N, C-alpha and C positions, 0 to 999 in steps of 0.2 A: 460457434452458429451464428451466422450472421442478422440483423435485426428483422423484425417480423414484416409480412408482407401480407396483403391480402390474398385471399384467393383469386384465382384467376380462372375464368371458366371462356374456354374455346366454343364458339356456338356457330351455326353451321345456316346457311341460307338453304340448303337441302342436304340428300344425302351425298357421301362419296366426295365430299368438295376438300378432304386431305386434314379434318379437325384432328384425326387421332395421329398420324404423322406430325402434324405441329405440336401436338402436345408430348410428343416423345422428344420432340426436338428440345422444347422448352423445359422438360423434366433435366435432360442432359446439360442444358445451360444453365440453369438455377444451380445444379449439383456443381459444375466446373466455377461457377462463381461464388461456392461457398455457403449455400444453403444447402437446405434438408428435406427436398422436395418429395411428394408421394403423387401418385396420379389420382382421380377420382370420376367414376362413371356411375350414377347411380342406378340407372338402367340400360343393360345392353342386349342386344338383340343379335346373336350369333350363333354359328355353328363350331367355330373356332372356340375351344376353351381350353383350361390348363388346369393342373394341380397345386394346389400352394403345398407349402411345406408341412403345414397340417392336415393335409389330406383332404382339403376343400376343393371346389371349383370355382373359378372367377373364369372371366372372357379373356381370351387371348391377347386381346391389345394392351388391358390393363396390366398383364403380367411383362409385356414387353415395354410398357412405359416406367413400369419398377426397375426393370433391368436397367434401363437407360438413366435412371435416378439413383440407381447403384444402393435398393433399399428393397429387401424380400418381399414377395407379393404377397397379399392378405385379403382376404374378403371384403373387409371393409373399403378395398378400393374399386369394388363391384358387387355391392352388396344384392343386387338384382339381375338376372340372366334370366332371358327367354330363349331356349332352342328350340325353334321352328321344327314342328312333325310333318307337316303337311302345309297346303296353302293357307288353312285356317285355325291352326291350332299350334301351341308351343307348351314344352315341356316350362314350369316356372322354377327356377334355383333360387332360393332366398339364403345367403347369409351363407352360401357354399352346399347347401343342399336342398335336394329337390323335394318339393311340396304338391305336386300334381301337375297335372295337364289341362291347360284352359285354351276355349277357343278365342278368338282375338275379340268377338263381342263380350263374352262373359270378362274377360281380362279387363277392359277399357270401361266396363261399368263403373258407375259411382261407389256402388255398393261395396264395401270391402278396401275401398282404395284408401282411407285415411290410415289404415293398419299399416300398409305397404308404403305409405309416407312416412309413418312413425320410425320404420325399421331402416329405410336409405337416409335419413335424416340423421338417425342413432347413428349409423355407421360415420358418417359425414363427423358428427360431433366426435367420435373418437379417435378419428385421423388425425383432425387438425390436432389434436392434445400434442401427439407425438410428431410431427413432421411440420414443414413452413418452407414455402408455399404450399399450398394444395392445388394442382394442376388440375382443374374441372373441365370434363368434356360433355357437351350436348350429344342430342341423336337426332339424326335428322334434321329438319328445318326446324327453325324455333317459331315458325309463324303459322302452325297448324292450329288453327283457330278452333276447329272444331273439336279438338283434343285438348283444349286449356284446360277445364274442369278437370279433369284426370290425369293431367302431365305430372309425371315425377322426375324427370331428368333435366329439363330444360330450362325455362326462364323462373319456375315457383322453386327449383331447386337454389337458381342462382340467388334469387332474393332471400332465402333461407340462410343460403352461407356470407350475405352480406358479400358477394362477390363483384369483381369489377369483370364485364364481360366484352370479348375481342369478336366480333362477327368475322365469320370466314366464306368467302365466295370465290367460285371456281369459275377463272375467266375463260378456261380451255371452253366449257361446253356452251358459251356463248350467252349474252341478253345478262351480262353481271351488273350493271346500272340498274335494271328494273328487279334484279332479282335483291340487291343490296335496299335499294329504295322501298321496295315493297314491302320486304320482310320488316323494317323499322316502321313504317306504317302500320302496320298490322298488329305492332305490340302495344299494349297499354301504356297512358303517359308513366306510370309507376314502372314499367318494365323496363321502357325506353332509357330512362334516368341510367340504368345501369350498364348500358350500351358505351364503352369508354375506347373505343377503337375498333378499325375495320383492316383484315387483312385480305389483299388480292392473291388468290391462290394459282398455281399452274400456268404463269404466264408463259407465253414462246414468243422469242422476238427480242428485240431491243427495247429494253425497260422506258428508255427516254420517250418513246412513242407514247408511253401511256402518262406521261408527264401532265398534262393536259386535262386527261381522265380523272388523276387524282385529286387534283383541284374542282373539277366539277362535282366531284361525290364529297368532298368535303364541303363546298358550297351547299349540295342539295341538302344533305342529311346532317349537316353540323357536326360530324363526330370524324375525328381525324384518321388518315389512313397510313396506319402503321409501318404497312410494307407491301410490297408488290415481290411476290416468292416465286423465283422462275421454275418452271417445270423440270424434273431431273429425271434420267436415266441410269446414271451410272453409281447411284447411292443405294444400297441394296437395304431394304428395310421390309419385314414382312408384312404383307397385305392383311388388314382387317377381313374384307369383304372377298367373296367369291367370284365377284364381277372384274379382277386382277387375273381371273384364270384366261378369261378370253385373250389376252396377250401371250399365252403361253400353249395355246394349241396349234403346235406346228407340227409338220411333217418330220419324218425318219428323215436322216442325214447319212451319208458315206462318213466313213474314217471315224466314226464315234461310237461309242457303246451307246445304242438308242434304248432308251427306258421311256415306256408307256407308262403314264398314270391314268388309269381307266376314269372317266368321268361319270360319277353317279349324282343320280338328282338330289339326293341329301348327304353329299359329302361334308365330312368335319374334319377339321384340322389338318386342311390341304397344306398347310406352312410346314408339314412332316417332311415335304419333300425339298424345301428350298436351298439345303445344303448340295444337292446334286446339279442345281442348276450354276454352282461355282466352283465345278470339278471338271479340269480342262479335257478329262477323257470323255466325258459324258456330254450325251445331247437328252435333255429331258422333253418331255412334252404328254402333255393330257389330251386324251381324246377318248370318244366311244365309235369311231369311225372302225369297221371291222376290218380292211383292208391295211388299214393304219396299224393295227395292233399287232397282226399277223408280221408285219415287219420290224418288231422290235425283236431285241436281244432278252429284254427284262421287261416282265410285266407287273406295275404295281398296284395290288388294291389296295384303296385309301379306307379310311374309315367313314361310318355313314351315321346319321342319327335313326335310321331306319333298316334294320340289315334284311327282314323280310320283304319290305316292298322293294327295295333296292336290287336284290336279288332275283326277284318276280321279273324288273323290268329287264335286267340282263337278258333273262331268257326270252322274253318276250321279243326285245329289238336283235336278237341274235348274237349279242356281244358273249356271252356266255359260250355260245359254240365255239366264238372265233378264239376264245381264252384256251380252250381245251385243244381245239386244232393248232393252235401256236403251240402249244404243250405238248404235244404228239410229235411235232416236230424237232424239240429239244429248246426251245425257249423257258426258260425257269419264269416263276410266278412266285411272289411274295406279297400278304397281305397283311394289313394292320388294323389290330381293333375289330372294325365292323367288316373289313376284308379278308380277315384270319377267321371269321365266324364264317363267311361265303365259303373259304376253302374246303372246309369240313363235309361231313359226309352228309348232314343235315343239319335243321337249325329250326327248335323247337319253342312254342311259345304257349305253353298250356294254360297261363294265367291271363292270356290277352294283353300283355304289355303294349304292344306295339300293335295290335289291331286283332280282326278276327279271325285270321288263318293261324291255325294252331301249329301246323310242319311245313316247311318246305326243302326238298331235297338240296344238299348243296354241291358244289363243285366237285365234290368228290378226289381233290388234289391234297388231301391230308387223312389221315386216318383218327379223325376227332370229330366228336358232335358237341354242340351247343343248345344251351338252354337259357333263354333270355328269362331273366327276375327281375323282380320288383326292386331289388337291392342295387344301390348303384356302387361301385367301387372306384373311389378316388384316391390316388395316393402317386407318391413320387418313389421311384426304385433305383435301387443300383445293384448291378449284374455285372455276369462276365458270360463268354461265349460256352456254352455245355461241353463244345469239343475241345476247350483249353482247359483240362481237370488242372494242370498244374500251377495255373496262374493262381499267384499268392495273394490277391486281394481282388475287389470286386470295382474295376477303374471305370464302366462305364455306368451313364444316368440317364432316366427318361422317368415317363409319367404314367398312369395308367387313368383311364374313365370310361368307362364300359358298364354297361347292364345285361350280364348273361356270365354263365360258367362255361368254358370247354373243357371236356374231359375227352380221354382217349378212347376210344371205341372197343368193345371187349373183344379182346383174343388176337387185336391187331399190332404189328411193331410200332414201337415208338420211340421216337428220340426228342427231347427237347430241345429246343433251340438255346435257352438261356438256361442259367440258374441265379437266383436272386441270393442277396446278399450275408442271407441265413446260414448259405452254402448247402441246404436241403430242398430249397422249393424251387421244381421245375417251371419254366415260362416258355410258352411258345412250344413250337414244332417243328421239324424240320424233316422230310421225305428222302426216299435214297436217291431219288434223282434231285434234289437240292432245291426243290419246293419248299418254302417256309412261310410259317406264320408267326405273327407275337401279339401281345395288348401293348407292347410300350411305344405311347407317342415318343419322340423326339430321338427314337433309337439311332436313325441316319445320322443325329449331330454327334456323332461318336466316329471318330477315324478308324479306329479299329474295326469297329462292325462293319462300314463302308468297304474297308479293303478285305473283308472277309465275304462280303456280298459281290465286290465286283472281281474277287482273286480268278475266277474260270475266263473274265473277259481281256483284261489286262496287258496278257502278252502281246496282244495283235495291236494296243492302242498306245500313245504317247501320251505326256504329259502327268500332271499329278494332281491328287486331291487337297482339299484343305486339310491341314493335319490339325487345326485347333480352330474348331467353329466360334467357341464362346468368343477368343479373341480378335475374331473376324467381324462378330456383331459388336464390339465394342468400338472397334475401328469404326466401324459403319455410324454409330451413333455420335462419334464426333465429327465425323465427316459432316453429318445431318446439321448437328449442333453448327458448324462453321458455315454452312449453308444460308441456313435461317438467321444468321449474326450479321452476316453481309447483306440482307436484302429487309431486315425488320429492324426499326428502329429500338432496339433494346434499350438505351438509356432512356428513353422516353416512355417505354413500357414500364420500367421500374420507378420512374415518378409517378406513375397512375396509381402502381401497386403500393406506393406508399402516402397515396395521397397528396402528393405534391402538386397535381397538376394534370 
């Protein structure tokens, strides 16, 4: 291992400025340069989550960053995860386990805040014993002065860690000078001492046109601009936030297998479908437009944080009936996690885990019934298709994160979709007409399963799918690292992290 570096925090002038992707790039760069890095985000708010090897839950972005860093993901990398359940409340996941649901008002009160602060600081302390450098990520803007006293993830965490902070600003949204200067001016003098550099992100056009802007920022802020990173669209890195879905809401296309992912209000783990975007045979699009759904060859129902609420909305807005109409004319439907629960005969919530509604009829596409439970199942799994009993091992893998148990309805014909690696446990369900459901997130990352899913359609299409999605992602991390190396002064960054200036 190379000599020690200070912790590094990528902080933002706002949300969606690209902190997560830059953190991923730097994790990869440090790994390439002989270090043993690890990511850290004290508090994350996201519906995209991941199961660690020991069966606990963290934000998907930190799992991706750990993958780029070449290390197993761990809850210490994201000790506090908030999973929104509505406009004003979130499930609170601490050290990988849910500890309850809180309103935003209650969560951000000072009472009990120091206990959470101790937990996230302890997670960081454990992490930095094992890894160097720690690539930290802030959340949103670091200049939310109304939340300064209760902030767990931005400058208080950076100061606790003794981190060098690089401020990231998104030039594509406009107002980059005001956002950088205003952010710095709203920090306290003590906080400002930790800001060691600025990165301008998502630049479009000829970078030389910003040479004067770089000098102006440095003179104005007395902080070096370490790089101007161009916007890219040819490197494929999983998005952290569902705002990215706006670019994927496209219409059906001729000459492709049209796969429609149903847009849900509380959609979770939308990255389950990323692999299909790189399949030459497929046109993937996200929609809740009923006419577009009926043009699809295959409809995918994604996961959701609130199955009952989202199923109710599908009934009210006509999407549920559109799915059933499409199914009656031969369109196949597949559900993952909450989408699987929706496809059954009913969803029960006797303990009011999701709300006051105790029962809602499902779409009736699968002979199963689901009961929402207080117990959260979080685990990684290996499996094979149930239709291939002669398969000698369990070559496919994924992970489960769900609250609820799904069972066959009494007296109904039932065929499991998968068999888990113990050789006995059934998982998921497939119907006579090819509709299917599963609790396994990441199931589409397995080429054999994609082949099984698309087999009814491939005879009329040309092209091939990805045979090794893991290798593809590793290639993309390397391409991202190369992109950032070309546009960020990495030697100067190393100098800062070694306290050389």
